Backbone as JSON, one array per atom type, in Angstrom:
{
  "sequence": "MPKRKRESEVMHVKQKLIEEVTQIATLKAIEVFNAQKEDELQREKDKRLHNTKLLLKHYQEFKLYTDKTRGQEAASKLTTEDKNVMATITFGDGEEIINSIKVTTKRTVAMVQYIDKALETLEFMYRQEKNERDFNVLKKRYMEGWTIPKLAEFYYMHERSVYKVLDSVTERLSVLLFGIYGVDK",
  "N": [[123.98, 130.11, -6.5], [120.54, 129.95, -6.71], [118.36, 132.78, -6.91], [115.83, 132.76, -5.65], [116.08, 130.68, -3.8], [118.06, 131.66, -2.14], [116.74, 133.95, -1.12], [114.75, 132.64, 0.27], [116.25, 131.33, 2.22], [117.28, 133.55, 3.58], [114.88, 134.64, 4.52], [114.15, 132.58, 6.21], [116.22, 132.68, 8.1], [115.75, 135.25, 9.08], [113.2, 134.83, 10.2], [113.81, 132.95, 12.17], [115.53, 134.5, 13.75], [113.71, 136.47, 14.59], [112.04, 134.88, 16.14], [113.82, 134.09, 18.18], [114.49, 136.59, 19.31], [111.94, 137.32, 20.19], [111.51, 135.32, 22.09], [113.55, 135.88, 23.95], [112.77, 138.47, 24.7], [110.29, 137.88, 25.85], [111.04, 136.27, 28.03], [112.52, 138.17, 29.46], [110.49, 140.03, 30.01], [108.86, 138.48, 31.68], [110.63, 138.13, 33.78], [110.92, 140.79, 34.69], [108.27, 141.29, 35.42], [107.95, 139.4, 37.52], [109.82, 140.41, 39.34], [108.66, 142.88, 39.89], [106.29, 142.0, 41.09], [107.3, 140.71, 43.33], [108.44, 142.91, 44.63], [106.09, 144.31, 45.17], [104.79, 142.53, 46.93], [106.63, 142.63, 49.02], [106.37, 145.32, 49.76], [103.72, 145.26, 50.67], [104.01, 143.53, 52.85], [105.75, 145.07, 54.39], [104.04, 147.19, 54.87], [102.03, 145.97, 56.42], [103.58, 145.26, 58.64], [104.34, 147.8, 59.46], [101.79, 148.81, 60.13], [101.16, 147.09, 62.24], [103.09, 147.87, 64.08], [102.2, 150.48, 64.5], [99.71, 149.97, 65.69], [100.61, 148.76, 68.05], [102.08, 150.86, 69.13], [100.08, 152.67, 69.78], [98.55, 151.21, 71.46], [98.13, 151.36, 74.28], [96.63, 153.73, 74.48], [94.34, 153.04, 72.99], [93.44, 150.95, 74.59], [92.92, 152.22, 77.04], [90.9, 153.96, 76.19], [88.92, 152.14, 75.32], [88.45, 150.71, 77.69], [87.45, 152.73, 79.28], [85.2, 153.41, 77.79], [83.72, 151.03, 77.99], [83.23, 151.09, 80.7], [81.6, 153.32, 80.87], [79.42, 152.44, 79.43], [78.52, 150.46, 81.12], [77.75, 151.91, 83.34], [75.81, 153.47, 82.19], [74.51, 155.94, 82.58], [73.86, 159.23, 81.85], [75.61, 162.15, 82.51], [74.89, 165.57, 83.42], [76.66, 167.17, 82.06], [77.41, 165.43, 79.98], [74.94, 165.27, 78.66], [74.67, 167.9, 77.79], [76.82, 168.02, 75.99], [75.99, 166.1, 74.13], [73.69, 167.34, 73.22], [74.8, 169.49, 71.9], [76.22, 168.18, 69.9], [74.15, 166.89, 68.51], [72.86, 168.89, 67.18], [71.5, 170.01, 64.2], [72.76, 167.97, 61.72], [73.36, 166.05, 63.57], [72.62, 163.44, 64.38], [73.73, 161.65, 62.55], [76.42, 162.05, 63.12], [76.6, 161.14, 65.76], [75.89, 158.43, 65.39], [78.05, 157.67, 63.79], [80.17, 158.01, 65.6], [79.46, 156.07, 67.49], [79.69, 153.72, 65.95], [82.42, 153.82, 65.33], [83.48, 153.62, 67.89], [82.62, 151.04, 68.59], [84.06, 149.57, 66.71], [86.67, 150.13, 67.53], [86.7, 148.97, 70.08], [86.29, 146.27, 69.32], [88.61, 145.91, 67.81], [90.63, 146.21, 69.76], [90.03, 144.01, 71.37], [90.61, 141.99, 69.55], [93.36, 142.42, 69.13], [94.25, 141.93, 71.75], [93.64, 139.18, 71.94], [95.36, 138.16, 69.98], [97.79, 138.88, 71.13], [97.72, 137.31, 73.45], [97.85, 134.77, 72.29], [100.35, 134.94, 71.04], [101.99, 135.24, 73.28], [101.59, 132.74, 74.47], [102.75, 131.13, 72.49], [105.46, 131.93, 72.67], [105.99, 131.12, 75.28], [105.77, 128.35, 74.97], [107.98, 127.92, 73.41], [109.87, 128.44, 75.19], [110.93, 131.0, 75.45], [110.29, 133.42, 76.73], [111.36, 135.87, 77.27], [111.67, 137.44, 74.91], [109.01, 137.99, 74.18], [108.29, 139.38, 76.47], [109.87, 141.64, 76.24], [108.58, 143.01, 74.18], [106.09, 143.36, 75.42], [106.73, 144.92, 77.71], [107.7, 147.17, 76.42], [105.54, 148.18, 74.79], [103.12, 147.82, 76.2], [103.64, 148.55, 78.76], [105.15, 150.78, 78.49], [107.97, 151.1, 78.59], [111.24, 152.44, 77.97], [113.65, 152.14, 75.28], [116.41, 152.25, 76.12], [116.04, 151.59, 78.85], [114.97, 149.0, 78.67], [117.16, 147.7, 77.46], [119.08, 147.91, 79.46], [117.79, 146.51, 81.56], [117.53, 143.9, 80.51], [120.14, 143.31, 79.97], [121.2, 143.85, 77.4], [122.33, 145.06, 74.22], [121.21, 148.16, 72.87], [120.57, 148.05, 70.14], [120.09, 145.34, 69.85], [117.76, 145.1, 71.29], [115.99, 146.44, 69.61], [116.08, 144.65, 67.44], [114.92, 142.35, 68.57], [112.38, 143.37, 69.14], [111.51, 143.9, 66.51], [111.45, 141.29, 65.47], [109.54, 139.97, 67.11], [107.34, 141.6, 66.66], [106.94, 141.12, 63.97], [106.06, 138.47, 64.04], [103.7, 138.86, 65.46], [102.34, 140.36, 63.61], [101.74, 138.43, 61.68], [99.87, 136.95, 63.12], [97.88, 138.87, 63.43], [97.18, 139.6, 60.79], [96.84, 137.26, 59.46], [97.23, 134.96, 56.78], [98.1, 136.91, 55.06], [100.07, 138.16, 56.42], [102.24, 136.56, 56.26], [105.51, 135.9, 55.13], [106.1, 135.69, 51.77]],
  "CA": [[122.76, 129.78, -5.8], [119.42, 130.69, -7.29], [117.89, 133.94, -6.14], [114.69, 132.38, -4.8], [116.56, 129.86, -2.69], [118.76, 132.58, -1.25], [115.7, 134.73, -0.45], [114.09, 131.72, 1.19], [117.16, 131.14, 3.36], [117.29, 134.83, 4.3], [113.59, 134.71, 5.24], [114.21, 131.59, 7.28], [117.12, 133.25, 9.12], [115.02, 136.36, 9.71], [112.13, 134.24, 11.02], [114.48, 132.35, 13.34], [115.99, 135.63, 14.55], [112.51, 137.06, 15.2], [111.6, 133.96, 17.2], [114.78, 134.18, 19.29], [114.28, 137.9, 19.95], [110.66, 137.24, 20.89], [111.7, 134.46, 23.26], [114.37, 136.65, 24.9], [111.93, 139.57, 25.21], [109.28, 137.28, 26.71], [111.72, 135.89, 29.28], [112.85, 139.41, 30.17], [109.23, 140.58, 30.5], [108.46, 137.65, 32.82], [111.58, 138.45, 34.86], [110.54, 142.11, 35.2], [106.97, 141.12, 36.09], [108.19, 138.7, 38.78], [110.51, 141.34, 40.24], [107.67, 143.86, 40.34], [105.37, 141.29, 41.98], [108.05, 140.51, 44.58], [108.51, 144.23, 45.27], [104.74, 144.61, 45.67], [104.58, 141.69, 48.11], [107.47, 143.17, 50.1], [105.74, 146.56, 50.22], [102.55, 144.86, 51.46], [104.52, 142.99, 54.12], [106.25, 146.22, 55.14], [102.86, 147.96, 55.28], [101.41, 145.25, 57.54], [104.48, 145.4, 59.77], [104.19, 149.19, 59.9], [100.49, 148.92, 60.8], [101.26, 146.38, 63.52], [103.85, 148.75, 64.98], [101.32, 151.59, 64.88], [98.74, 149.44, 66.67], [101.3, 148.58, 69.33], [102.46, 152.19, 69.63], [98.9, 153.33, 70.33], [97.78, 150.2, 72.18], [97.72, 151.87, 75.6], [95.56, 154.71, 74.27], [93.15, 152.27, 72.6], [93.0, 150.18, 75.75], [92.34, 153.18, 77.97], [89.66, 154.43, 75.59], [87.9, 151.08, 75.34], [88.1, 150.42, 79.09], [86.61, 153.84, 79.73], [83.94, 153.26, 77.06], [82.98, 149.92, 78.6], [82.79, 151.56, 82.02], [80.48, 154.24, 80.66], [78.27, 151.62, 79.01], [78.03, 149.76, 82.31], [77.07, 152.89, 84.19], [74.69, 153.88, 81.33], [73.85, 157.16, 83.03], [74.46, 160.43, 81.28], [75.68, 163.29, 83.42], [74.39, 166.8, 82.83], [77.68, 167.6, 81.1], [77.25, 164.55, 78.82], [73.72, 165.67, 77.95], [74.97, 169.16, 77.1], [77.69, 167.7, 74.85], [75.14, 165.41, 73.17], [72.79, 168.33, 72.63], [75.62, 170.26, 70.97], [76.53, 167.31, 68.75], [72.96, 166.54, 67.75], [72.33, 170.04, 66.47], [71.61, 169.84, 62.75], [72.95, 166.59, 61.27], [74.02, 165.4, 64.7], [72.31, 162.01, 64.49], [74.74, 160.94, 61.77], [77.69, 162.15, 63.85], [76.5, 160.23, 66.91], [75.97, 157.07, 64.87], [79.43, 157.47, 63.35], [80.97, 157.84, 66.81], [79.12, 154.77, 68.07], [80.29, 152.69, 65.1], [83.86, 153.9, 65.52], [83.76, 153.09, 69.23], [82.46, 149.58, 68.52], [85.2, 149.04, 65.95], [87.86, 150.24, 68.37], [86.57, 147.92, 71.11], [86.52, 144.99, 68.65], [90.01, 145.87, 67.42], [91.43, 145.97, 70.97], [89.8, 142.61, 71.75], [91.33, 141.19, 68.57], [94.78, 142.56, 69.45], [94.46, 141.21, 73.01], [93.63, 137.75, 71.63], [96.6, 137.88, 69.25], [98.88, 138.97, 72.1], [97.64, 136.1, 74.29], [98.35, 133.66, 71.47], [101.78, 135.15, 70.87], [102.62, 134.94, 74.57], [101.55, 131.28, 74.59], [103.76, 130.59, 71.57], [106.8, 132.17, 73.23], [106.12, 130.24, 76.45], [106.01, 127.01, 74.46], [109.36, 127.92, 72.89], [110.71, 128.8, 76.35], [111.6, 132.25, 75.08], [109.38, 134.47, 77.2], [112.04, 137.16, 77.31], [111.38, 138.23, 73.72], [107.65, 138.51, 74.3], [108.27, 140.37, 77.55], [110.46, 142.89, 75.72], [107.47, 143.67, 73.48], [105.07, 143.73, 76.42], [107.23, 146.05, 78.52], [107.84, 148.34, 75.55], [104.3, 148.75, 74.29], [102.02, 147.78, 77.15], [104.06, 149.2, 80.0], [105.77, 152.06, 78.15], [109.4, 151.17, 78.88], [112.08, 152.99, 76.9], [114.64, 151.21, 74.74], [117.56, 152.15, 77.04], [115.64, 150.88, 80.08], [114.89, 147.58, 78.31], [118.52, 147.22, 77.23], [119.71, 147.78, 80.77], [117.09, 145.48, 82.31], [117.8, 142.58, 79.94], [121.58, 143.22, 79.69], [121.32, 143.77, 75.95], [122.64, 146.29, 73.5], [119.97, 148.78, 72.38], [120.29, 147.53, 68.8], [119.52, 144.01, 70.04], [116.37, 145.31, 71.72], [115.24, 146.75, 68.38], [115.97, 143.42, 66.66], [113.93, 141.51, 69.24], [111.07, 143.99, 68.9], [111.15, 143.67, 65.1], [111.14, 139.87, 65.3], [108.28, 139.66, 67.79], [106.3, 142.35, 65.95], [106.69, 140.42, 62.71], [105.22, 137.31, 64.37], [102.38, 139.38, 65.82], [101.73, 140.77, 62.35], [101.18, 137.22, 61.08], [98.65, 136.62, 63.86], [96.87, 139.9, 63.19], [96.77, 139.7, 59.4], [96.68, 135.92, 58.9], [98.1, 134.55, 55.67], [98.66, 138.11, 54.43], [101.25, 138.58, 57.19], [103.31, 135.59, 56.05], [106.48, 136.24, 54.09], [105.91, 134.79, 50.63]],
  "C": [[121.64, 130.61, -6.4], [118.9, 131.75, -6.32], [116.76, 133.56, -5.19], [115.16, 131.56, -3.59], [117.27, 130.73, -1.66], [117.76, 133.42, -0.46], [114.98, 133.88, 0.59], [114.95, 131.49, 2.43], [117.22, 132.4, 4.21], [116.01, 134.97, 5.12], [113.59, 133.75, 6.43], [115.08, 132.1, 8.43], [116.43, 134.39, 9.85], [113.94, 135.84, 10.66], [112.71, 133.65, 12.31], [114.95, 133.44, 14.29], [114.82, 136.29, 15.29], [112.03, 136.18, 16.35], [112.52, 134.03, 18.41], [114.63, 135.49, 20.05], [112.99, 137.9, 20.76], [110.8, 136.42, 22.17], [112.49, 135.21, 24.34], [113.53, 137.77, 25.54], [110.87, 139.03, 26.17], [109.88, 136.9, 28.06], [112.06, 137.13, 30.12], [111.59, 140.04, 30.77], [108.74, 139.79, 31.73], [109.35, 137.95, 34.02], [111.21, 139.79, 35.51], [109.23, 142.02, 35.97], [107.15, 140.46, 37.45], [108.88, 139.61, 39.8], [109.54, 142.38, 40.78], [106.7, 143.23, 41.34], [106.03, 141.08, 43.34], [108.16, 141.83, 45.35], [107.17, 144.6, 45.89], [104.44, 143.8, 46.93], [105.4, 142.2, 49.29], [106.88, 144.46, 50.64], [104.51, 146.26, 51.08], [102.96, 144.34, 52.83], [105.0, 144.15, 55.01], [105.09, 147.06, 55.68], [102.18, 147.29, 56.49], [102.26, 145.38, 58.8], [104.38, 146.81, 60.34], [102.87, 149.38, 60.66], [100.49, 148.22, 62.15], [102.0, 147.24, 64.53], [103.01, 149.94, 65.42], [100.28, 151.15, 65.91], [99.39, 149.28, 68.04], [101.65, 149.93, 69.96], [101.28, 152.86, 70.33], [98.03, 152.39, 71.18], [97.27, 150.73, 73.53], [96.57, 152.87, 75.48], [94.26, 154.01, 73.9], [92.56, 151.55, 73.81], [92.32, 151.1, 76.76], [90.98, 153.65, 77.47], [88.57, 153.37, 75.68], [87.49, 150.71, 76.76], [87.15, 151.49, 79.63], [85.22, 153.75, 79.07], [83.09, 152.16, 77.68], [82.44, 150.33, 79.96], [81.59, 152.49, 81.9], [79.23, 153.48, 80.25], [77.65, 150.92, 80.22], [77.24, 150.72, 83.21], [75.78, 153.35, 83.51], [73.87, 155.06, 81.86], [74.6, 158.34, 82.43], [74.45, 161.53, 82.33], [75.1, 164.5, 82.7], [75.37, 167.3, 81.76], [77.58, 166.75, 79.83], [76.04, 164.96, 78.0], [73.93, 166.96, 77.18], [75.84, 168.92, 75.86], [76.86, 167.04, 73.76], [74.21, 166.39, 72.47], [73.54, 169.17, 71.6], [75.9, 169.45, 69.71], [75.3, 167.08, 67.89], [72.33, 167.7, 67.02], [72.54, 169.83, 64.98], [71.67, 168.37, 62.38], [73.59, 165.73, 62.35], [73.77, 163.92, 64.81], [73.34, 161.18, 63.73], [76.08, 160.93, 62.49], [77.67, 161.17, 65.02], [76.6, 158.78, 66.45], [77.38, 156.73, 64.42], [80.34, 157.23, 64.55], [80.72, 156.47, 67.44], [79.76, 153.63, 67.27], [81.8, 152.65, 65.29], [84.26, 153.32, 66.86], [83.66, 151.57, 69.22], [83.63, 148.94, 67.78], [86.47, 149.05, 66.79], [87.84, 149.17, 69.45], [86.87, 146.56, 70.48], [88.0, 144.83, 68.28], [90.9, 145.56, 68.63], [91.25, 144.53, 71.43], [90.58, 141.68, 70.82], [92.84, 141.23, 68.85], [95.1, 141.8, 70.73], [94.53, 139.7, 72.78], [94.93, 137.34, 70.93], [97.8, 137.92, 70.19], [98.89, 137.76, 73.04], [98.21, 134.9, 73.55], [99.86, 133.75, 71.31], [102.53, 134.81, 72.15], [102.67, 133.42, 74.78], [102.62, 130.64, 73.72], [105.17, 130.75, 72.14], [107.02, 131.34, 74.49], [106.46, 128.81, 76.01], [107.46, 126.86, 73.97], [110.38, 128.2, 73.99], [111.58, 130.03, 76.04], [110.7, 133.42, 75.48], [110.03, 135.84, 77.21], [111.66, 138.03, 76.11], [109.97, 138.81, 73.77], [107.58, 139.59, 75.36], [108.9, 141.69, 77.14], [109.36, 143.69, 75.02], [106.44, 144.2, 74.48], [105.51, 144.96, 77.23], [107.33, 147.32, 77.68], [106.5, 148.99, 75.23], [103.15, 148.75, 75.29], [102.35, 148.53, 78.43], [104.84, 150.49, 79.76], [107.25, 152.2, 78.47], [110.14, 151.75, 77.68], [113.07, 151.92, 76.44], [115.86, 151.12, 75.67], [117.22, 151.38, 78.32], [115.54, 149.37, 79.81], [116.28, 146.98, 78.14], [119.24, 146.98, 78.55], [119.1, 146.61, 81.55], [117.44, 144.08, 81.83], [119.28, 142.37, 79.59], [121.83, 143.0, 78.19], [121.79, 145.11, 75.41], [121.32, 146.85, 72.98], [119.59, 148.25, 70.99], [119.66, 146.14, 68.88], [118.06, 144.1, 70.49], [115.5, 145.58, 70.49], [115.04, 145.48, 67.53], [114.93, 142.48, 67.25], [112.53, 142.06, 68.99], [110.6, 143.76, 67.47], [110.71, 142.22, 64.88], [109.78, 139.51, 65.89], [107.11, 140.36, 67.09], [105.95, 141.67, 64.63], [105.8, 139.19, 62.96], [103.81, 137.75, 64.75], [101.63, 139.8, 64.56], [101.09, 139.58, 61.65], [99.88, 136.84, 61.79], [97.53, 137.62, 63.56], [96.31, 139.85, 61.77], [96.66, 138.34, 58.71], [97.67, 135.65, 57.79], [98.75, 135.74, 54.99], [99.88, 138.65, 55.19], [102.43, 137.67, 56.99], [104.21, 136.05, 54.92], [106.37, 135.22, 52.97], [107.14, 134.63, 49.82]]
}
């Protein structure tokens, strides 16, 4: 076989090998990218679920704070003690602090209203499914402060089952709170 023809065949084999290696590497890179993207989506879902649980954990505190804030707004009278506190806060750069507190308070009130709306919707959904027990487990746990053992005893469930119900209902609430970003993709 002539030398040039042999070199040509070797080059052709090398080129084919390079193409195959490139194709395999590309497929592997796509596979790794998809796995990383899936992990990222799962972390985001976990983060939203964690945030929903935090909101529920502190719901009573938020509710108490906002109810008290609304009551103070309705009364709209500052006591002498309030005036003294305001005078202390407004010393120096106090105006910025007061504005920051007002904005934070408004956000908290809006957040509680949003959570209340989502909870009403969730309750309606569970009523439609004739599964009010699961919603009531969440309500008693986070709105009424019941313990897991008390819930398990009340509903004749194992404690682990109570946790599963809470996780399931919280996941659905997360979808209502975070919209499409709460949906498992």
